[in-house]
N, CA, C and O of each residue as an XYZ file, in Angstrom:
848
protein
N      -3.586     54.841     37.103
C      -2.245     54.717     37.693
C      -1.239     54.569     36.558
O      -1.457     53.789     35.630
N      -0.125     55.324     36.628
C       0.879     55.244     35.603
C       1.655     53.943     35.722
O       1.919     53.461     36.824
N       2.024     53.370     34.551
C       2.818     52.140     34.527
C       4.237     52.506     34.123
O       4.450     53.184     33.117
N       5.198     52.060     34.904
C       6.582     52.426     34.641
C       7.049     51.830     33.311
O       6.498     50.854     32.802
N       8.101     52.472     32.772
C       8.664     51.982     31.506
C       9.173     50.561     31.651
O       9.037     49.752     30.733
N       9.774     50.243     32.829
C      10.290     48.892     33.053
C       9.170     47.870     33.017
O       9.302     46.803     32.419
N       8.019     48.225     33.694
C       6.891     47.286     33.709
C       6.289     47.146     32.309
O       5.851     46.062     31.925
N       6.268     48.261     31.536
C       5.752     48.192     30.172
C       6.581     47.240     29.327
O       6.043     46.410     28.595
N       7.927     47.371     29.439
C       8.796     46.465     28.692
C       8.598     45.022     29.134
O       8.660     44.095     28.326
N       8.358     44.846     30.445
C       8.125     43.501     30.969
C       6.876     42.902     30.351
O       6.870     41.739     29.946
N       5.799     43.713     30.279
C       4.559     43.227     29.679
C       4.777     42.888     28.202
O       4.308     41.861     27.713
N       5.515     43.792     27.484
C       5.751     43.549     26.068
C       6.578     42.286     25.855
O       6.319     41.515     24.931
N       7.573     42.077     26.712
C       8.410     40.889     26.595
C       7.597     39.629     26.825
O       7.751     38.639     26.110
N       6.722     39.674     27.835
C       5.881     38.518     28.119
C       4.978     38.217     26.932
O       4.771     37.061     26.562
N       4.431     39.317     26.326
C       3.580     39.104     25.164
C       4.340     38.517     23.994
O       3.835     37.656     23.274
N       5.580     39.001     23.811
C       6.395     38.487     22.718
C       6.719     37.020     22.920
O       6.700     36.229     21.976
N       7.019     36.660     24.181
C       7.301     35.256     24.476
C       6.097     34.382     24.211
O       6.224     33.281     23.675
N       4.920     34.872     24.587
C       3.695     34.105     24.352
C       3.463     33.918     22.859
O       3.073     32.841     22.409
N       3.711     34.995     22.090
C       3.530     34.897     20.647
C       4.494     33.882     20.045
O       4.134     33.100     19.166
N       5.736     33.915     20.545
C       6.717     32.947     20.061
C       6.286     31.531     20.384
O       6.420     30.626     19.560
N       5.764     31.344     21.601
C       5.314     30.015     22.000
C       4.202     29.532     21.086
O       4.150     28.358     20.717
N       3.300     30.459     20.720
C       2.226     30.076     19.821
C       2.787     29.699     18.455
O       2.330     28.739     17.836
N       3.782     30.457     17.986
C       4.358     30.134     16.692
C       5.048     28.783     16.726
O       4.987     28.043     15.744
N       5.696     28.444     17.813
C       6.347     27.143     17.923
C       5.312     26.038     17.801
O       5.548     25.028     17.138
N       4.134     26.236     18.458
C       3.090     25.220     18.368
C       2.655     25.032     16.928
O       2.472     23.903     16.471
N       2.487     26.141     16.206
C       2.017     26.053     14.825
C       3.059     25.387     13.938
O       2.725     24.640     13.019
N       4.332     25.670     14.230
C       5.395     25.193     13.360
C       6.022     23.886     13.839
O       7.169     23.592     13.503
N       5.283     23.104     14.618
C       5.803     21.819     15.048
C       6.137     20.961     13.829
O       5.476     21.083     12.798
N       7.160     20.084     13.927
C       7.520     19.261     12.775
C       6.313     18.473     12.282
O       5.555     17.918     13.078
N       6.141     18.428     10.963
C       5.010     17.712     10.395
C       5.290     16.217     10.394
O       6.422     15.779     10.600
N       4.239     15.448     10.158
C       4.372     13.998     10.149
C       5.308     13.570      9.026
O       5.334     14.175      7.955
N       6.069     12.523      9.287
C       6.990     12.016      8.274
C       6.202     11.425      7.112
O       5.249     10.673      7.316
N       6.602     11.765      5.911
C       5.925     11.245      4.726
C       6.154      9.741      4.611
O       7.215      9.234      4.976
N       5.164      9.045      4.107
C       5.304      7.612      3.858
C       6.404      7.405      2.823
O       6.386      8.057      1.779
N       7.350      6.523      3.079
C       8.465      6.354      2.144
C       8.025      5.702      0.837
O       7.106      4.883      0.807
N       8.696      6.082     -0.223
C       8.421      5.495     -1.539
C       9.123      4.146     -1.659
O      10.141      3.898     -1.012
N       8.563      3.291     -2.491
C       9.159      1.995     -2.807
C       9.093      1.807     -4.311
O       8.362      2.517     -5.001
N       9.850      0.858     -4.815
C       9.874      0.617     -6.253
C       8.512      0.125     -6.741
O       7.810     -0.601     -6.038
N       8.156      0.534     -7.953
C       6.894      0.083     -8.537
C       6.940     -1.395     -8.867
O       5.920     -2.078     -8.776
N       8.090     -1.897     -9.246
C       8.193     -3.287     -9.666
C       7.767     -3.434    -11.114
O       7.220     -2.497    -11.696
N       8.010     -4.590    -11.699
C       7.749     -4.769    -13.132
C       6.329     -5.219    -13.476
O       6.018     -5.428    -14.648
N       5.465     -5.371    -12.471
C       4.192     -6.038    -12.739
C       2.960     -5.145    -12.627
O       1.859     -5.639    -12.382
N       3.136     -3.828    -12.804
C       1.964     -2.971    -12.874
C       1.139     -3.403    -14.079
O       1.705     -3.637    -15.147
N      -0.189     -3.518    -13.941
C      -1.004     -4.055    -15.035
C      -0.785     -3.302    -16.353
O      -0.802     -2.072    -16.367
N      -0.581     -4.025    -17.454
C      -0.401     -3.360    -18.747
C      -1.686     -2.717    -19.249
O      -1.640     -1.805    -20.075
N      -2.831     -3.182    -18.758
C      -4.119     -2.614    -19.143
C      -4.947     -2.420    -17.875
O      -5.344     -3.393    -17.235
N      -5.206     -1.170    -17.513
C      -6.006     -0.901    -16.314
C      -7.482     -0.679    -16.647
O      -8.283     -0.397    -15.756
N      -7.841     -0.805    -17.925
C      -9.247     -0.696    -18.320
C      -9.902     -2.069    -18.205
O     -10.457     -2.609    -19.162
N      -9.812     -2.596    -17.016
C     -10.332     -3.922    -16.710
C     -11.213     -3.786    -15.484
O     -11.376     -2.691    -14.944
N     -11.780     -4.899    -15.045
C     -12.557     -4.844    -13.808
C     -11.638     -4.382    -12.684
O     -10.556     -4.937    -12.494
N     -12.071     -3.362    -11.935
C     -11.150     -2.738    -10.978
C     -11.870     -2.200     -9.748
O     -11.447     -1.201     -9.166
N     -12.944     -2.850     -9.357
C     -13.691     -2.412     -8.177
C     -12.954     -2.813     -6.907
O     -11.862     -3.378     -6.964
N     -13.561     -2.516     -5.758
C     -12.887     -2.677     -4.462
C     -12.887     -4.102     -3.937
O     -12.325     -4.353     -2.871
N     -13.499     -5.049     -4.650
C     -13.462     -6.460     -4.239
C     -12.659     -7.240     -5.269
O     -13.158     -7.573     -6.344
N     -11.403     -7.527     -4.921
C     -10.518     -8.233     -5.846
C     -10.749     -9.738     -5.843
O     -10.153    -10.459     -6.644
N     -11.608    -10.217     -4.951
C     -11.834    -11.660     -4.831
C     -12.968    -12.160     -5.716
O     -13.230    -13.361     -5.766
N     -13.642    -11.256     -6.412
C     -14.773    -11.638     -7.276
C     -14.583    -11.032     -8.659
O     -14.080     -9.919     -8.813
N     -15.001    -11.797     -9.654
C     -15.056    -11.282    -11.013
C     -16.493    -11.383    -11.508
O     -17.203    -12.339    -11.194
N     -16.904    -10.409    -12.267
C     -18.272    -10.379    -12.759
C     -18.588    -11.634    -13.564
O     -17.805    -12.073    -14.406
N     -19.769    -12.200    -13.277
C     -20.224    -13.372    -14.013
C     -19.695    -14.692    -13.491
O     -20.007    -15.742    -14.053
N     -18.891    -14.667    -12.414
C     -18.352    -15.908    -11.861
C     -18.846    -16.091    -10.426
O     -18.959    -15.134     -9.660
N     -19.133    -17.328    -10.090
C     -19.653    -17.612     -8.751
C     -18.536    -17.919     -7.765
O     -18.689    -17.674     -6.568
N     -17.423    -18.446     -8.239
C     -16.319    -18.784     -7.341
C     -15.483    -17.555     -7.032
O     -15.310    -16.673     -7.874
N     -14.968    -17.513     -5.813
C     -14.105    -16.411     -5.407
C     -12.650    -16.843     -5.495
O     -12.347    -18.028     -5.631
N     -11.770    -15.881     -5.418
C     -10.331    -16.143     -5.510
C      -9.878    -17.069     -4.384
O     -10.446    -17.067     -3.291
N      -8.863    -17.846     -4.668
C      -8.282    -18.733     -3.670
C      -7.449    -17.934     -2.678
O      -6.927    -16.867     -2.999
N      -7.335    -18.474     -1.460
C      -6.475    -17.843     -0.471
C      -7.243    -17.274      0.694
O      -8.466    -17.395      0.769
N      -6.518    -16.653      1.604
C      -7.102    -16.037      2.794
C      -7.615    -14.655      2.455
O      -6.839    -13.771      2.091
N      -8.925    -14.463      2.573
C      -9.485    -13.144      2.297
C      -9.143    -12.187      3.416
O      -9.175    -12.556      4.590
N      -8.813    -10.951      3.055
C      -8.490     -9.906      4.017
C      -9.164     -8.613      3.580
O      -9.577     -8.470      2.429
N      -9.267     -7.690      4.502
C      -9.709     -6.345      4.158
C      -8.578     -5.387      4.494
O      -8.077     -5.373      5.618
N      -8.174     -4.578      3.503
C      -7.141     -3.567      3.742
C      -7.814     -2.207      3.769
O      -8.572     -1.854      2.866
N      -7.528     -1.457      4.810
C      -8.132     -0.143      4.998
C      -7.022      0.881      5.197
O      -5.959      0.566      5.731
N      -7.278      2.090      4.768
C      -6.269      3.126      4.936
C      -6.868      4.506      4.945
O      -8.039      4.711      4.622
N      -6.024      5.455      5.328
C      -6.370      6.871      5.247
C      -5.219      7.588      4.565
O      -4.053      7.355      4.885
N      -5.551      8.454      3.629
C      -4.536      9.284      2.985
C      -4.570     10.650      3.655
O      -5.602     11.319      3.675
N      -3.414     11.059      4.211
C      -3.316     12.293      4.993
C      -2.246     13.200      4.412
O      -1.345     12.743      3.708
N      -2.352     14.507      4.715
C      -1.261     15.403      4.363
C      -0.279     15.479      5.524
O      -0.468     14.807      6.538
N       0.777     16.296      5.388
C       1.822     16.341      6.412
C       1.329     16.913      7.730
O       1.959     16.712      8.768
N       0.202     17.628      7.698
C      -0.387     18.177      8.926
C      -1.368     17.196      9.563
O      -1.990     17.514     10.577
N      -1.511     16.005      8.975
C      -2.418     15.013      9.532
C      -3.861     15.183      9.114
O      -4.748     14.534      9.669
N      -4.114     16.055      8.134
C      -5.473     16.274      7.666
C      -5.815     15.300      6.549
O      -4.974     15.013      5.697
N      -7.053     14.783      6.545
C      -7.437     13.815      5.503
C      -7.483     14.460      4.127
O      -7.838     15.631      3.986
N      -7.124     13.688      3.126
C      -7.189     14.141      1.739
C      -8.336     13.416      1.054
O      -8.256     12.214      0.800
N      -9.390     14.137      0.761
C     -10.553     13.558      0.079
C     -10.299     13.511     -1.417
O      -9.608     14.368     -1.968
N     -10.859     12.508     -2.068
C     -10.773     12.421     -3.526
C      -9.431     11.990     -4.065
O      -9.178     12.133     -5.262
N      -8.557     11.464     -3.213
C      -7.257     10.988     -3.697
C      -7.459      9.709     -4.517
O      -8.339      8.899     -4.226
N      -6.641      9.553     -5.525
C      -6.676      8.359     -6.375
C      -5.804      7.287     -5.733
O      -4.667      7.557     -5.344
N      -6.333      6.076     -5.621
C      -5.612      4.969     -4.984
C      -5.636      3.771     -5.936
O      -6.707      3.303     -6.322
N      -4.464      3.282     -6.308
C      -4.369      2.080     -7.134
C      -3.690      0.980     -6.329
O      -2.699      1.219     -5.638
N      -4.233     -0.220     -6.427
C      -3.712     -1.397     -5.725
C      -3.527     -2.515     -6.735
O      -4.419     -2.787     -7.539
N      -2.361     -3.166     -6.696
C      -2.164     -4.377     -7.501
C      -1.268     -5.330     -6.733
O      -0.501     -4.909     -5.867
N      -1.364     -6.622     -7.052
C      -0.674     -7.606     -6.218
C      -0.610     -8.974     -6.883
O      -1.287     -9.241     -7.875
N       0.233     -9.838     -6.299
C       0.266    -11.242     -6.693
C      -0.923    -11.975     -6.071
O      -1.534    -11.491     -5.118
N      -1.238    -13.135     -6.617
C      -2.308    -13.944     -6.027
C      -1.784    -14.727     -4.825
O      -0.645    -14.537     -4.397
N      -2.620    -15.604     -4.290
C      -2.250    -16.331     -3.069
C      -1.051    -17.246     -3.281
O      -0.360    -17.598     -2.325
N      -0.801    -17.637     -4.538
C       0.333    -18.511     -4.841
C       1.605    -17.709     -5.116
O       2.676    -18.288     -5.303
N       1.490    -16.378     -5.139
C       2.661    -15.551     -5.390
C       2.922    -15.296     -6.860
O       4.066    -15.093     -7.266
N       1.843    -15.305     -7.678
C       2.015    -15.036     -9.109
C       1.131    -13.873     -9.545
O      -0.003    -13.723     -9.089
N       1.687    -13.047    -10.449
C       0.953    -11.917    -11.012
C       0.302    -12.335    -12.334
O       0.864    -13.122    -13.096
N      -0.885    -11.799    -12.588
C      -1.530    -11.986    -13.888
C      -0.937    -10.954    -14.849
O      -1.601     -9.992    -15.236
N       0.302    -11.169    -15.216
C       1.067    -10.216    -16.018
C       1.978    -11.002    -16.958
O       2.588    -11.985    -16.539
N       2.080    -10.588    -18.213
C       2.943    -11.318    -19.157
C       4.378    -11.450    -18.675
O       5.049    -12.436    -18.980
N       4.850    -10.465    -17.925
C       6.227    -10.497    -17.445
C       6.490    -11.542    -16.381
O       7.643    -11.817    -16.049
N       5.428    -12.128    -15.842
C       5.595    -13.153    -14.803
C       5.317    -14.545    -15.349
O       5.024    -15.466    -14.587
N       5.407    -14.702    -16.658
C       5.063    -15.983    -17.282
C       6.035    -17.104    -16.934
O       5.690    -18.280    -17.041
N       7.257    -16.745    -16.515
C       8.223    -17.776    -16.128
C       7.938    -18.340    -14.745
O       8.512    -19.356    -14.354
N       7.060    -17.688    -14.013
C       6.676    -18.151    -12.680
C       5.879    -19.442    -12.826
O       4.877    -19.482    -13.539
N       6.324    -20.490    -12.152
C       5.663    -21.793    -12.285
C       4.440    -21.944    -11.393
O       3.737    -22.951    -11.476
N       4.174    -20.952    -10.536
C       2.980    -21.023     -9.689
C       1.728    -20.757    -10.546
O       1.800    -20.068    -11.564
N       0.591    -21.309    -10.123
C      -0.605    -21.194    -10.973
C      -1.239    -19.810    -10.929
O      -1.172    -19.108     -9.920
N      -1.858    -19.432    -12.048
C      -2.721    -18.268    -12.080
C      -4.049    -18.622    -11.414
O      -4.418    -19.793    -11.319
N      -4.752    -17.601    -10.959
C      -6.080    -17.793    -10.375
C      -7.086    -17.092    -11.280
O      -7.131    -15.863    -11.311
N      -7.889    -17.847    -12.011
C      -8.820    -17.217    -12.960
C      -9.917    -16.404    -12.290
O     -10.643    -15.676    -12.967
N     -10.051    -16.514    -10.972
C     -11.098    -15.785    -10.258
C     -10.561    -14.580     -9.488
O     -11.293    -13.937     -8.735
N      -9.289    -14.284     -9.681
C      -8.686    -13.190     -8.924
C      -8.531    -11.960     -9.800
O      -7.982    -12.036    -10.899
N      -9.017    -10.823     -9.311
C      -9.003     -9.582    -10.081
C      -7.598     -8.994    -10.189
O      -7.176     -8.597    -11.275
N      -6.874     -8.934     -9.079
C      -5.476     -8.511     -9.117
C      -5.191     -7.029     -9.146
O      -4.045     -6.631     -8.936
N      -6.210     -6.172     -9.403
C      -6.009     -4.731     -9.516
C      -7.282     -4.028     -9.073
O      -8.386     -4.516     -9.315
N      -7.124     -2.873     -8.419
C      -8.278     -2.073     -8.022
C      -7.930     -0.600     -8.166
O      -6.788     -0.195     -7.949
N      -8.923      0.191     -8.532
C      -8.794      1.639     -8.595
C      -9.819      2.227     -7.640
O     -11.021      2.046     -7.830
N      -9.350      2.931     -6.612
C     -10.206      3.425     -5.545
C     -10.086      4.935     -5.431
O      -9.210      5.550     -6.039
N     -10.972      5.519     -4.650
C     -10.915      6.957     -4.370
C     -11.235      7.166     -2.898
O     -12.139      6.531     -2.354
N     -10.492      8.055     -2.262
C     -10.720      8.299     -0.836
C     -11.989      9.111     -0.615
O     -12.374      9.931     -1.448
N     -12.634      8.866      0.531
C     -13.821      9.604      0.917
C     -13.462     10.901      1.618
O     -12.304     11.318      1.637
N     -14.487     11.537      2.199
C     -14.292     12.826      2.876
C     -13.318     12.703      4.041
O     -12.634     13.669      4.378
N     -13.248     11.527      4.660
C     -12.342     11.303      5.787
C     -10.968     10.821      5.345
O     -10.141     10.448      6.178
N     -10.719     10.827      4.038
C      -9.437     10.355      3.523
C      -9.324      8.853      3.461
O      -8.266      8.320      3.126
N     -10.419      8.151      3.784
C     -10.356      6.709      3.901
C     -10.667      5.955      2.624
O     -11.346      6.459      1.729
N     -10.152      4.732      2.562
C     -10.454      3.812      1.476
C     -10.381      2.389      2.040
O      -9.795      2.174      3.100
N     -10.960      1.440      1.351
C     -10.860      0.041      1.771
C     -11.039     -0.857      0.565
O     -11.668     -0.476     -0.422
N     -10.482     -2.049      0.655
C     -10.610     -3.036     -0.414
C     -10.632     -4.422      0.209
O      -9.992     -4.667      1.232
N     -11.366     -5.315     -0.409
C     -11.381     -6.714     -0.021
C     -10.524     -7.480     -1.016
O     -10.735     -7.392     -2.226
N      -9.557     -8.232     -0.503
C      -8.647     -8.944     -1.386
C      -8.197    -10.235     -0.714
O      -8.801    -10.669      0.267
N      -7.173    -10.829     -1.221
C      -6.591    -12.010     -0.567
C      -5.160    -11.663     -0.168
O      -4.521    -10.793     -0.760
N      -4.681    -12.362      0.843
C      -3.295    -12.140      1.240
C      -2.388    -12.747      0.176
O      -2.488    -13.939     -0.115
N      -1.502    -11.938     -0.410
C      -0.650    -12.462     -1.486
C       0.411    -13.414     -0.955
O       0.814    -13.340      0.206
N       0.846    -14.295     -1.816
C       1.957    -15.163     -1.469
C       3.285    -14.495     -1.752
O       3.361    -13.580     -2.573
N       4.332    -14.943     -1.081
C       5.677    -14.481     -1.391
C       6.189    -15.201     -2.628
O       5.569    -16.153     -3.101
N       7.317    -14.747     -3.147
C       7.855    -15.384     -4.349
C       9.338    -15.084     -4.456
O       9.863    -14.207     -3.769
N      10.008    -15.833     -5.336
C      11.444    -15.680     -5.532
C      11.728    -14.814     -6.762
O      11.079    -14.949     -7.800
N      12.704    -13.931     -6.620
C      13.176    -13.096     -7.736
C      14.656    -13.406     -7.919
O      15.441    -13.217     -6.990
N      15.058    -13.882     -9.109
C      16.460    -14.294     -9.297
C      17.475    -13.245     -8.886
O      18.491    -13.584     -8.280
N      17.227    -11.971     -9.201
C      18.221    -10.933     -8.929
C      18.124    -10.350     -7.529
O      19.006     -9.600     -7.110
N      17.056    -10.685     -6.792
C      16.812    -10.077     -5.482
C      16.764    -11.110     -4.370
O      17.255    -10.860     -3.269
N      16.183    -12.258     -4.644
C      15.983    -13.268     -3.615
C      14.507    -13.384     -3.272
O      13.641    -13.093     -4.097
N      14.233    -13.807     -2.066
C      12.861    -14.039     -1.646
C      12.161    -12.739     -1.320
O      12.679    -11.914     -0.568
N      10.967    -12.557     -1.895
C      10.147    -11.400     -1.583
C       9.038    -11.833     -0.624
O       8.327    -12.810     -0.860
N       8.918    -11.087      0.445
C       7.882    -11.356      1.437
C       6.522    -10.940      0.879
O       6.479    -10.124     -0.041
N       5.408    -11.467      1.395
C       4.089    -11.012      0.926
C       3.947     -9.495      1.035
O       4.307     -8.898      2.049
N       3.423     -8.889     -0.010
C       3.309     -7.426     -0.036
C       2.244     -6.996     -1.037
O       1.853     -7.762     -1.918
N       1.786     -5.772     -0.889
C       0.832     -5.149     -1.790
C       1.490     -3.933     -2.429
O       2.282     -3.244     -1.786
N       1.166     -3.666     -3.690
C       1.688     -2.503     -4.402
C       0.625     -1.410     -4.430
O      -0.567     -1.685     -4.571
N       1.083     -0.154     -4.292
C       0.154      0.969     -4.240
C       0.683      2.162     -5.033
O       1.889      2.386     -5.132
N      -0.277      2.930     -5.603
C       0.003      4.271     -6.120
C      -1.056      5.205     -5.544
O      -2.250      4.907     -5.571
N      -0.593      6.341     -5.023
C      -1.490      7.361     -4.486
C      -1.240      8.662     -5.240
O      -0.097      8.998     -5.548
N      -2.308      9.390     -5.534
C      -2.161     10.673     -6.214
C      -3.238     11.624     -5.728
O      -4.416     11.272     -5.664
N      -2.816     12.846     -5.384
C      -3.740     13.907     -4.977
C      -3.130     15.229     -5.388
O      -2.115     15.648     -4.832
N      -3.745     15.895     -6.367
C      -3.151     17.121     -6.877
C      -1.784     16.830     -7.471
O      -1.649     15.936     -8.307
N      -0.778     17.567     -7.052
C       0.576     17.355     -7.565
C       1.355     16.324     -6.756
O       2.478     15.972     -7.117
N       0.770     15.842     -5.673
C       1.458     14.868     -4.820
C       1.199     13.458     -5.333
O       0.055     13.077     -5.579
N       2.269     12.688     -5.492
C       2.158     11.308     -5.948
C       3.096     10.432     -5.118
O       4.140     10.885     -4.649
N       2.706      9.191     -4.949
C       3.530      8.250     -4.194
C       3.302      6.851     -4.739
O       2.165      6.403     -4.883
N       4.399      6.169     -5.039
C       4.360      4.746     -5.369
C       5.086      4.017     -4.257
O       6.215      4.366     -3.914
N       4.448      3.010     -3.696
C       5.067      2.319     -2.569
C       4.512      0.901     -2.457
O       3.728      0.460     -3.298
N       4.924      0.208     -1.424
C       4.433     -1.134     -1.136
C       4.060     -1.185      0.337
O       4.534     -0.376      1.135
N       3.208     -2.142      0.693
C       2.908     -2.344      2.109
C       3.162     -3.802      2.462
O       3.024     -4.700      1.631
N       3.533     -4.005      3.709
C       3.927     -5.323      4.189
C       3.067     -5.716      5.389
O       2.392     -4.874      5.981
N       3.097     -6.985      5.737
C       2.252     -7.508      6.801
C       3.055     -7.730      8.083
O       4.216     -8.135      8.029
N       2.443     -7.467      9.223
C       3.167     -7.627     10.496
C       3.424     -9.097     10.807
O       2.605     -9.965     10.505
N       4.575     -9.356     11.415
C       4.881    -10.699     11.891
C       5.282    -11.695     10.828
O       5.380    -12.887     11.116
N       5.517    -11.244      9.608
C       5.913    -12.174      8.541
C       7.389    -12.541      8.693
O       8.242    -11.654      8.693
N       7.708    -13.833      8.821
C       9.122    -14.216      8.947
C       9.976    -13.742      7.769
O      11.146    -13.399      7.938
N       9.373    -13.727      6.569
C      10.147    -13.349      5.390
C      10.428    -11.844      5.324
O      11.219    -11.401      4.491
N       9.790    -11.061      6.192
C      10.147     -9.644      6.269
C      11.622     -9.480      6.612
O      12.267     -8.526      6.177
N      12.146    -10.409      7.391
C      13.525    -10.298      7.871
C      14.551    -10.608      6.787
O      15.712    -10.212      6.895
N      14.122    -11.318      5.740
C      15.090    -11.718      4.714
C      14.835    -11.037      3.376
O      15.603    -11.225      2.433
N      13.771    -10.252      3.282
C      13.465     -9.558      2.037
C      14.528     -8.480      1.796
O      14.662     -7.547      2.588
N      15.270     -8.611      0.712
C      16.402     -7.706      0.456
C      15.943     -6.275      0.250
O      16.642     -5.350      0.664
N      14.794     -6.059     -0.374
C      14.330     -4.693     -0.611
C      13.957     -4.008      0.696
O      14.229     -2.823      0.883
N      13.331     -4.761      1.602
C      13.011     -4.191      2.909
C      14.273     -3.882      3.695
O      14.375     -2.825      4.319
N      15.230     -4.793      3.669
C      16.472     -4.598      4.415
C      17.244     -3.402      3.873
O      17.881     -2.672      4.632
N      17.186     -3.202      2.556
C      17.889     -2.085      1.944
C      17.293     -0.749      2.396
O      18.015      0.242      2.513
N      15.987     -0.717      2.650
C      15.325      0.514      3.081
C      15.684      0.888      4.506
O      15.687      2.069      4.853
N      15.988     -0.111      5.342
C      16.281      0.174      6.739
C      15.032      0.558      7.517
O      13.950      0.022      7.280
N      15.191      1.490      8.446
C      14.092      1.865      9.342
C      12.840      2.350      8.617
O      11.742      2.032      9.074
N      12.933      3.111      7.500
C      11.706      3.571      6.839
C      10.750      2.440      6.463
O       9.544      2.659      6.348
N      11.280      1.236      6.272
C      10.402      0.117      5.905
C       9.394     -0.199      7.001
O       8.328     -0.749      6.726
N       9.726      0.149      8.250
C       8.794     -0.126      9.346
C       7.492      0.638      9.163
O       6.441      0.189      9.620
N       7.551      1.797      8.494
C       6.334      2.581      8.255
C       5.496      2.008      7.124
O       4.391      2.486      6.866
N       6.007      0.997      6.455
C       5.255      0.344      5.388
C       4.609     -0.952      5.859
O       3.998     -1.663      5.061
N       4.735     -1.264      7.133
C       4.095     -2.463      7.681
C       2.717     -2.070      8.203
O       2.593     -1.209      9.074
N       1.685     -2.711      7.661
C       0.319     -2.389      8.067
C       0.059     -2.901      9.480
O       0.745     -3.805      9.957
N      -0.941     -2.317     10.148
C      -1.329     -2.749     11.489
C      -2.474     -3.737     11.393
O      -3.392     -3.564     10.592
N      -2.415     -4.773     12.213
C      -3.566     -5.669     12.307
C      -4.711     -4.896     12.931
O      -4.544     -4.291     13.990
N      -5.873     -4.908     12.292
C      -7.028     -4.160     12.769
C      -8.225     -5.063     12.977
O      -8.103     -6.287     13.013
N      -9.372     -4.447     13.112
C     -10.595     -5.198     13.366
C     -10.915     -6.103     12.184
O     -10.815     -5.699     11.026
N     -11.299     -7.322     12.497
C     -11.702     -8.262     11.451
C     -13.074     -7.865     10.908
O     -13.869     -7.234     11.605
N     -13.337     -8.235      9.676
C     -14.643     -8.003      9.074
C     -15.260     -9.348      8.725
O     -14.660    -10.394      8.973
N     -16.441     -9.324      8.159
C     -17.076    -10.580      7.743
C     -16.281    -11.238      6.625
O     -16.449    -12.430      6.368
N     -15.415    -10.477      5.955
C     -14.614    -11.009      4.865
C     -13.289    -11.613      5.333
O     -12.605    -12.281      4.557
N     -12.921    -11.380      6.607
C     -11.674    -11.936      7.095
C     -10.891    -10.933      7.909
O     -11.439     -9.901      8.296
N      -9.614    -11.206      8.186
C      -8.780    -10.300      8.979
C      -8.697     -8.917      8.346
O      -8.787     -8.773      7.127
N      -8.526     -7.901      9.189
C      -8.409     -6.533      8.704
C      -7.034     -5.964      8.981
O      -6.389     -6.310      9.970
N      -6.594     -5.088      8.097
C      -5.301     -4.425      8.252
C      -5.485     -2.941      7.959
O      -6.156     -2.573      6.996
N      -4.884     -2.087      8.795
C      -5.047     -0.637      8.705
C      -3.702      0.034      8.445
O      -2.645     -0.478      8.815
N      -3.775      1.211      7.788
C      -2.547      1.884      7.380
C      -2.847      3.347      7.124
O      -3.821      3.666      6.442
N      -2.026      4.244      7.658
C      -2.107      5.663      7.356
C      -1.003      6.028      6.363
O       0.166      5.721      6.592
N      -1.370      6.673      5.275
C      -0.419      7.089      4.245
C      -0.293      8.602      4.301
O      -1.292      9.310      4.175
N       0.911      9.104      4.488
C       1.150     10.543      4.561
C       1.829     10.976      3.274
O       2.954     10.566      2.987
N       1.131     11.819      2.487
C       1.686     12.334      1.240
C       2.499     13.586      1.497
O       2.077     14.466      2.248
N       3.643     13.667      0.884
C       4.485     14.860      1.025
C       3.818     16.020      0.300
O       4.353     17.129      0.287
């Protein structure tokens, strides 16, 4: 049976619309990249130190770091939501008293913790995941900024993509007064980790990091 020219154009138009619809699905907006934050002055001057995934223990010592032990878990993803395997992950932080084991923090009157590692170098697995056991850091005062809420410092690198940022804890009263968080505005909400399943080491916190 012959098909009229009008019906042929109708079929072609329908096909074109379907193709467009498929393209729209493919080109949906990608996930928002995790916002960058300042590195801060306390990145370790020497990273050729003990740097495994348990910051609460040091080799040759029986005592663990002071403070509330936590497990931080994350996934490094690309803008399409796909996991990035083999990404480099660096973590550094203050101890439970809010002091860094760094020469630049020597004016801080809070005590150092000789059993706290303070830095870790990790790598993501096939699922883009990583985890570390650490302690919840204390907040501290910065003369030029004011009160800093408890936070963790991070560097992520995969290929040419790099990100330096910080993560914050949910429900912290000092989140509301931290000047750096307030300056960021809404993007800071994406830097607040989610409370997750507890482990034998203590409370757990989860976080998805999206690299641009």
